C-alpha positions as CSV (number, residue, x, y, z in Angstrom):
1,M,73.9,7.9,-67.1
2,K,75.5,11.7,-66.5
3,R,76.5,12.7,-63.5
4,N,74.0,15.1,-63.2
5,D,71.6,12.6,-63.7
6,V,72.6,10.6,-60.9
7,S,71.9,13.4,-59.1
8,K,68.6,13.8,-59.8
9,F,67.9,10.3,-59.4
10,I,69.2,10.0,-56.1
11,L,67.2,13.3,-54.6
12,V,64.6,12.1,-56.6
13,F,64.6,8.7,-54.8
14,A,65.2,10.4,-51.0
15,L,62.2,11.9,-51.6
16,L,59.6,9.4,-51.8
17,L,61.3,7.7,-48.7
18,A,60.8,10.6,-47.2
19,G,57.2,11.1,-48.0
20,G,56.5,7.2,-48.3
21,C,56.2,5.3,-51.4
22,G,52.2,5.7,-51.4
23,G,52.8,9.6,-52.1
24,G,50.3,9.9,-48.6
25,G,52.1,13.0,-46.9
26,G,53.5,10.7,-43.5
27,Q,52.5,7.7,-41.1
28,P,49.5,5.7,-41.4
29,A,46.2,8.0,-40.2
30,T,45.5,7.6,-36.4
31,P,42.1,5.2,-36.4
32,P,39.6,7.5,-34.7
33,P,38.9,6.5,-31.2
34,A,35.9,3.8,-29.6
35,P,32.6,5.0,-28.8
36,T,31.9,4.9,-24.7
37,L,29.1,3.1,-24.1
38,T,26.9,4.3,-21.5
39,I,23.3,2.4,-19.9
40,S,20.1,4.4,-18.6
41,D,18.1,3.9,-15.2
42,Q,14.9,2.6,-15.5
43,V,11.5,3.4,-13.1
44,G,8.5,1.7,-13.1
45,F,5.4,0.1,-12.2
46,E,4.9,-2.8,-11.1
47,P,2.6,-4.5,-13.3
48,T,-1.4,-4.9,-11.5
49,S,-1.7,-9.0,-12.4
50,G,0.5,-11.5,-14.5
51,S,4.0,-9.7,-16.2
52,G,5.3,-6.3,-17.8
53,T,8.1,-5.1,-19.6
54,F,11.2,-3.2,-18.5
55,T,13.0,-1.7,-21.4
56,F,17.1,-0.3,-20.8
57,V,18.7,1.9,-23.6
58,A,22.0,1.6,-23.6
59,T,23.4,3.9,-26.4
60,L,27.1,4.4,-28.1
61,S,28.0,8.4,-28.1
62,S,29.3,8.0,-31.7
63,A,28.3,5.2,-34.7
64,S,31.0,2.2,-35.2
65,T,32.6,1.6,-38.6
66,Q,32.3,-2.3,-37.0
67,S,29.9,-4.3,-34.8
68,V,30.2,-3.1,-31.4
69,T,29.5,-6.3,-28.5
70,V,29.0,-6.0,-24.7
71,N,27.2,-8.6,-22.3
72,Y,24.4,-7.9,-19.9
73,A,23.1,-9.1,-16.8
74,T,20.5,-8.6,-14.5
75,S,21.2,-8.9,-10.9
76,N,18.8,-8.6,-7.5
77,G,18.5,-5.8,-5.4
78,S,15.5,-5.7,-3.0
79,A,13.8,-7.3,-5.7
80,T,14.8,-11.7,-6.6
81,A,14.8,-12.8,-9.7
82,G,12.0,-15.4,-10.1
83,A,9.1,-13.5,-7.6
84,D,9.9,-9.4,-8.9
85,Y,11.6,-9.9,-12.2
86,T,12.7,-12.7,-15.0
87,Q,16.2,-13.0,-14.9
88,A,18.4,-12.0,-18.2
89,N,21.7,-12.6,-19.5
90,N,22.9,-12.0,-22.8
91,I,25.1,-10.2,-25.4
92,L,24.1,-6.9,-27.3
93,T,25.2,-6.6,-30.3
94,F,25.3,-2.7,-32.6
95,A,25.6,-3.1,-36.1
96,A,28.2,-0.7,-37.8
97,G,25.9,2.6,-37.8
98,E,23.9,1.6,-34.6
99,T,23.6,4.1,-32.0
100,R,21.2,3.0,-29.9
101,K,19.8,-0.6,-28.5
102,T,17.7,-1.8,-25.4
103,I,17.2,-4.7,-23.3
104,I,14.2,-6.2,-22.5
105,V,13.5,-7.5,-18.8
106,T,10.2,-9.1,-18.1
107,V,8.2,-7.2,-14.2
108,L,6.4,-9.6,-12.8
109,A,3.3,-8.7,-10.2
110,D,3.4,-10.3,-7.0
111,T,2.2,-10.2,-3.1
112,P,1.9,-8.5,-1.1
113,N,0.1,-5.6,-2.6
114,D,1.7,-3.7,0.1
115,E,5.1,-3.1,-0.3
116,R,7.9,-1.3,-0.5
117,D,9.0,-0.5,-3.8
118,E,12.4,-2.9,-5.1
119,T,15.2,-2.1,-7.4
120,F,17.4,-4.7,-9.4
121,T,20.2,-4.4,-11.5
122,V,21.5,-4.1,-15.1
123,T,25.3,-4.5,-15.9
124,L,27.3,-4.3,-18.9
125,S,30.3,-6.3,-18.9
126,N,33.1,-7.3,-21.8
127,P,32.4,-4.4,-24.3
128,S,34.1,-5.4,-27.8
129,G,35.2,-2.4,-30.3
130,A,33.7,0.8,-27.0
131,T,34.3,1.4,-23.7
132,L,32.0,1.4,-20.4
133,V,31.5,4.8,-19.4
134,R,28.2,3.7,-17.4
135,S,28.4,0.2,-17.0
136,Q,25.6,-0.4,-14.9
137,A,22.0,0.8,-14.6
138,I,19.1,0.6,-11.4
139,A,15.2,-0.6,-12.2
140,T,12.8,0.5,-9.9
141,I,10.1,-0.7,-9.7
142,V,7.5,0.8,-7.7
143,D,5.1,-1.2,-6.2
144,K,1.8,-0.7,-7.5
145,V,-1.1,1.4,-6.0
146,V,-3.9,0.2,-4.3
147,N,-6.7,2.7,-4.9
148,P,-9.6,3.4,-2.1
149,D,-11.8,4.6,-4.7
150,T,-13.7,7.3,-5.9
151,G,-15.8,8.8,-3.3
152,I,-18.8,8.2,-4.9
153,T,-21.8,7.3,-2.8
154,T,-25.4,8.1,-4.3
155,C,-26.2,6.5,-7.8
156,A,-28.1,8.6,-10.9
157,S,-30.8,7.6,-13.2
158,A,-31.2,9.9,-16.7
159,T,-31.8,13.2,-15.2
160,D,-29.6,13.3,-11.6
161,N,-26.4,11.8,-10.1
162,T,-27.7,12.3,-6.3
163,L,-29.8,9.4,-6.2
164,T,-30.2,6.6,-3.1
165,C,-29.2,2.7,-4.6
166,P,-30.0,1.1,-6.6
167,Q,-31.7,3.2,-9.2
168,A,-34.5,0.5,-11.2
169,G,-33.0,0.3,-15.2
170,F,-29.3,1.9,-14.4
171,D,-27.5,-1.1,-12.6
172,Q,-24.1,-1.9,-11.3
173,Q,-22.9,1.6,-11.0
174,D,-20.0,3.3,-8.9
175,A,-21.4,3.4,-5.3
176,E,-22.9,0.1,-5.7
177,S,-19.3,-1.6,-5.2
178,G,-16.1,-1.0,-4.2
179,H,-14.3,0.2,-1.0
180,D,-17.3,3.3,-0.4
181,N,-19.3,0.6,0.0
182,T,-17.9,-2.0,1.6
183,N,-15.7,0.2,4.1
184,N,-17.5,3.3,3.7
185,D,-17.3,4.6,7.8
186,N,-16.2,8.3,8.4
187,S,-14.6,8.0,11.3
188,D,-11.6,8.0,9.8
189,G,-11.8,9.6,6.3
190,R,-15.1,9.9,4.3
191,A,-16.8,7.3,2.3
192,G,-13.8,4.6,2.0
193,F,-11.3,6.5,2.1
194,S,-9.0,5.8,5.5
195,F,-6.1,8.1,6.7
196,T,-4.1,8.2,9.9
197,K,-2.4,11.5,11.5
198,L,1.2,11.5,11.9
199,D,3.1,14.0,14.8
200,S,6.6,15.6,13.3
201,N,7.7,12.7,14.5
202,G,5.9,10.4,12.3
203,N,3.7,8.9,15.7
204,D,0.2,8.2,15.2
205,L,-2.4,10.7,16.3
206,A,-5.9,10.4,17.2
207,A,-8.1,11.4,14.2
208,N,-9.4,14.9,16.4
209,E,-6.0,16.1,17.1
210,P,-5.9,19.6,16.1
211,T,-2.5,20.0,14.8
212,W,-0.6,17.0,13.0
213,S,2.8,17.3,10.1
214,C,1.9,14.2,8.4
215,V,-0.7,12.0,6.5
216,R,-0.7,7.9,6.7
217,D,-3.5,6.7,4.0
218,N,-4.0,3.2,5.4
219,V,-5.7,2.1,1.8
220,T,-2.5,2.3,-0.1
221,G,0.2,3.1,2.5
222,L,1.6,6.2,1.1
223,V,2.4,9.1,3.5
224,W,1.9,12.0,2.4
225,E,3.2,15.7,3.7
226,I,0.9,18.0,4.7
227,K,1.8,21.8,4.2
228,T,1.9,24.8,6.8
229,N,0.2,28.1,6.8
230,D,3.9,30.0,8.6
231,G,5.4,31.4,5.5
232,G,8.1,28.7,5.5
233,L,9.5,26.3,3.5
234,R,6.5,24.0,3.4
235,D,4.1,26.9,2.9
236,R,1.1,26.0,0.9
237,D,0.8,28.8,-0.8
238,N,4.6,28.1,-2.6
239,T,4.1,27.3,-6.2
240,F,7.7,25.8,-8.2
241,G,8.8,25.2,-11.5
242,W,8.9,21.1,-12.6
243,Y,13.0,20.6,-12.3
244,N,14.4,16.7,-12.7
245,P,18.6,16.9,-13.7
246,D,18.1,13.2,-13.7
247,S,18.7,12.1,-17.0
248,S,16.9,8.6,-16.7
249,T,13.9,9.9,-15.2
250,N,13.5,13.5,-16.8
251,G,11.9,12.4,-20.3
252,G,14.8,14.2,-22.3
253,N,14.0,17.1,-20.7
254,A,15.6,18.7,-17.1
255,G,12.5,21.0,-16.8
256,N,12.6,25.0,-14.6
257,I,15.9,24.7,-12.7
258,S,15.3,28.8,-12.1
259,G,12.4,27.4,-10.6
260,G,9.4,29.9,-12.2
261,G,7.3,29.3,-8.6
262,I,6.9,32.0,-5.9
263,C,8.4,30.2,-3.0
264,T,9.1,30.8,0.7
265,G,12.0,28.7,2.7
266,G,15.4,30.4,1.0
267,I,15.6,27.8,-1.5
268,S,15.2,28.5,-5.6
269,C,11.8,27.4,-6.2
270,N,11.9,24.6,-8.2
271,T,10.6,21.1,-7.3
272,S,14.0,19.4,-7.2
273,A,15.6,21.6,-4.6
274,Y,12.7,21.6,-2.8
275,V,12.5,17.8,-2.1
276,A,16.0,17.8,-1.1
277,A,15.6,21.0,1.2
278,V,12.2,19.2,2.9
279,N,14.6,15.5,3.3
280,A,17.1,17.8,5.4
281,T,14.5,19.0,7.4
282,G,13.5,15.0,8.6
283,L,10.4,16.0,8.3
284,C,8.3,13.2,10.5
285,G,11.3,11.6,11.3
286,V,12.6,10.8,8.0
287,N,14.5,12.0,4.9
288,D,12.9,9.6,1.6
289,W,9.8,12.3,0.6
290,R,9.9,12.0,-3.1
291,M,7.9,13.5,-5.9
292,P,4.4,11.9,-6.3
293,T,3.9,9.9,-9.1
294,A,-0.2,11.2,-11.5
295,E,-1.6,7.7,-10.1
296,E,-0.4,8.7,-6.5
297,L,-1.8,11.9,-6.5
298,L,-4.9,10.6,-8.4
299,S,-5.5,8.3,-5.1
300,L,-6.1,10.9,-2.9
301,R,-9.2,12.9,-5.1
302,D,-12.9,12.2,-4.2
303,Y,-14.8,12.4,-7.0
304,G,-17.9,12.4,-4.7
305,S,-17.0,16.1,-3.5
306,L,-20.0,19.0,-4.0
307,T,-17.4,22.0,-3.1
308,P,-13.6,22.1,-3.9
309,P,-11.5,20.9,-3.1
310,G,-12.0,17.3,-4.0
311,I,-10.4,16.1,-1.4
312,D,-10.4,15.0,2.2
313,T,-10.4,18.4,3.9
314,T,-10.4,16.8,7.3
315,Y,-7.3,15.3,6.5
316,F,-5.6,18.0,4.0
317,N,-6.6,20.7,5.6
318,D,-3.9,22.9,3.8
319,L,-5.3,23.4,0.6
320,S,-6.6,27.8,-0.2
321,I,-9.4,28.1,-2.2
322,L,-7.8,31.3,-3.8
323,N,-4.9,29.1,-5.5
324,S,-5.7,26.8,-8.6
325,L,-5.3,23.3,-6.5
326,T,-3.0,21.7,-9.2
327,F,0.4,20.0,-8.3
328,W,3.0,18.4,-10.1
329,A,3.4,15.1,-10.7
330,S,6.8,13.1,-11.0
331,E,6.8,12.0,-14.8
332,S,7.1,13.9,-18.1
333,D,4.5,13.7,-20.6
334,A,5.8,11.0,-23.0
335,S,4.3,12.7,-25.8
336,S,5.8,15.8,-25.2
337,P,9.0,16.2,-22.8
338,A,8.9,19.4,-22.3
339,N,6.0,18.9,-19.9
340,A,5.2,17.5,-17.1
341,W,2.1,16.1,-15.5
342,V,0.0,17.5,-12.4
343,V,-2.9,16.3,-11.0
344,Y,-5.5,19.3,-9.6
345,Y,-8.1,19.1,-6.8
346,S,-11.0,20.6,-8.5
347,I,-14.3,18.7,-8.5
348,G,-15.8,17.1,-11.3
349,S,-14.4,14.2,-13.6
350,G,-11.1,14.6,-14.6
351,G,-8.1,15.5,-12.5
352,S,-4.5,15.4,-14.7
353,S,-3.3,17.0,-17.5
354,A,-0.1,18.1,-18.9
355,G,1.6,21.3,-17.8
356,S,4.9,23.3,-19.5
357,K,7.5,22.0,-17.0
358,T,8.8,25.7,-17.6
359,S,5.9,28.1,-17.6
360,L,3.0,26.4,-15.4
361,P,4.8,27.0,-11.5
362,S,2.5,24.7,-9.9
363,L,1.7,23.4,-6.0
364,V,3.8,20.3,-4.8
365,R,2.6,17.7,-2.0
366,L,5.6,15.1,-1.2
367,V,5.1,11.7,-0.2
368,R,6.9,8.3,1.1
369,K,6.3,5.1,1.1
370,P,7.6,3.3,4.9
């Protein structure tokens, strides 16, 4: 081999060593980082009988080219396995390409009907192929609401719905059963409703007390905020935009942080800001006020009222007929997350619908479960 040929050979060999024999241009490619794994909280009603299910969603931040596994297990909070829910533990497996898996936990109906909301947790552990970012979900079992009744105390014929009961040929009417029939005592609320006024410290007041801050519903056990008429934080005419920054309970749409309502009290006119501000004041001696569910708001509705508002104004004397009588509930509309549920106290049938979180300022009445 000639000298020039040897030199060329050495040069080519050196270049190959520098670039890698595979011709790929350097060091092996760095593998992509492992996806992160989270699990979301769950809130739901206790079933009225038998059992129901809570569905927890575990989510990968991105799809993996290989399977991902993680252990999960339930543990007691104030809810007890066997009495309030069925204990569960297993391994969750994401196939390559999957980013979402669900964990189903059975929730049990129990007694008594009137109890505090209860919680348990679902914890993820020992992941393979992913990094845990949020490993624990809190499940809140909202106690089932025992509704007092509709407030309807008259029976109907084919042409008139203000008749005495019974009506021949029109059997098993609303007014002939339930609290309105068995517990019709107007001394503590119209028809089958039963309320107690509470002072600013949460103490019981007489039914004829002229001033009160909260009302306890003696049938459901719920305690309700009473609005003021003083131009302050809890003024009866303040309206708010629906806003909930918690992605685990807002249905995928947080709503209107800027408010959108018209309110006094020096806060942003959104529901989240209002809850925080009222809790800071210690209304009726407590600071666990929250937005009510639609079912809870409907438990106050009096369908037997012949004039608006459709609620017992002896105890809820804080509604102005000039406003819409429409109150925000805590739940998003499942079919349209840009909307949330509202309950209105006009008279007649119905009582709830979905309204835009960003463009329907509504009233707010907070609730708590002692």
